[in-house]
C-alpha positions as semicolon CSV with decimal commas, in nm:
position;residue;x (nm);y (nm);z (nm)
1;M;2,020;3,384;2,765
2;K;2,364;3,540;2,716
3;Q;2,529;3,231;2,862
4;I;2,367;3,016;2,595
5;E;2,461;3,261;2,318
6;E;2,823;3,259;2,430
7;R;2,844;2,880;2,386
8;I;2,692;2,878;2,036
9;K;2,946;2,909;1,758
10;P;2,781;3,002;1,427
11;Y;3,030;2,818;1,205
12;D;3,056;2,505;1,415
13;Q;3,009;2,158;1,262
14;N;2,656;2,140;1,408
15;F;2,536;2,419;1,181
16;T;2,638;2,276;0,844
17;T;2,378;2,171;0,590
18;M;2,345;1,817;0,466
19;V;2,539;1,741;0,149
20;P;2,351;1,508;-0,088
21;G;2,519;1,183;-0,177
22;S;2,590;1,056;-0,526
23;F;2,262;0,861;-0,548
24;V;2,055;1,167;-0,452
25;K;2,240;1,381;-0,706
26;F;2,173;1,120;-0,974
27;M;1,801;1,101;-0,891
28;R;1,770;1,481;-0,898
29;T;1,924;1,503;-1,245
30;C;1,785;1,185;-1,405
31;L;1,528;1,288;-1,666
32;I;1,355;0,947;-1,669
33;W;1,303;0,958;-1,290
34;Q;1,171;1,316;-1,309
35;I;0,917;1,221;-1,578
36;F;0,806;0,920;-1,373
37;R;0,760;1,134;-1,060
38;F;0,571;1,396;-1,261
39;I;0,326;1,132;-1,383
40;V;0,279;0,985;-1,033
41;I;0,216;1,326;-0,878
42;N;-0,034;1,416;-1,151
43;I;-0,223;1,089;-1,100
44;K;-0,242;1,162;-0,725
45;M;-0,373;1,512;-0,798
46;I;-0,637;1,374;-1,036
47;I;-0,755;1,132;-0,766
48;V;-0,779;1,408;-0,503
49;V;-0,967;1,642;-0,737
50;S;-1,204;1,369;-0,854
51;K;-1,293;1,285;-0,492
52;S;-1,387;1,646;-0,422
53;H;-1,623;1,681;-0,718
């Protein structure tokens, strides 16, 4: 196990997080898209709840 730990570098390029692109940043901050997704998720929840009752 120590041999494996010696080869792992904690700040190596393999351990970086993904950086969102410009399109993802836009979709996360776009109010119209967020409202649309909110409506779609609520409709899905209504369908699931209505099936269980």
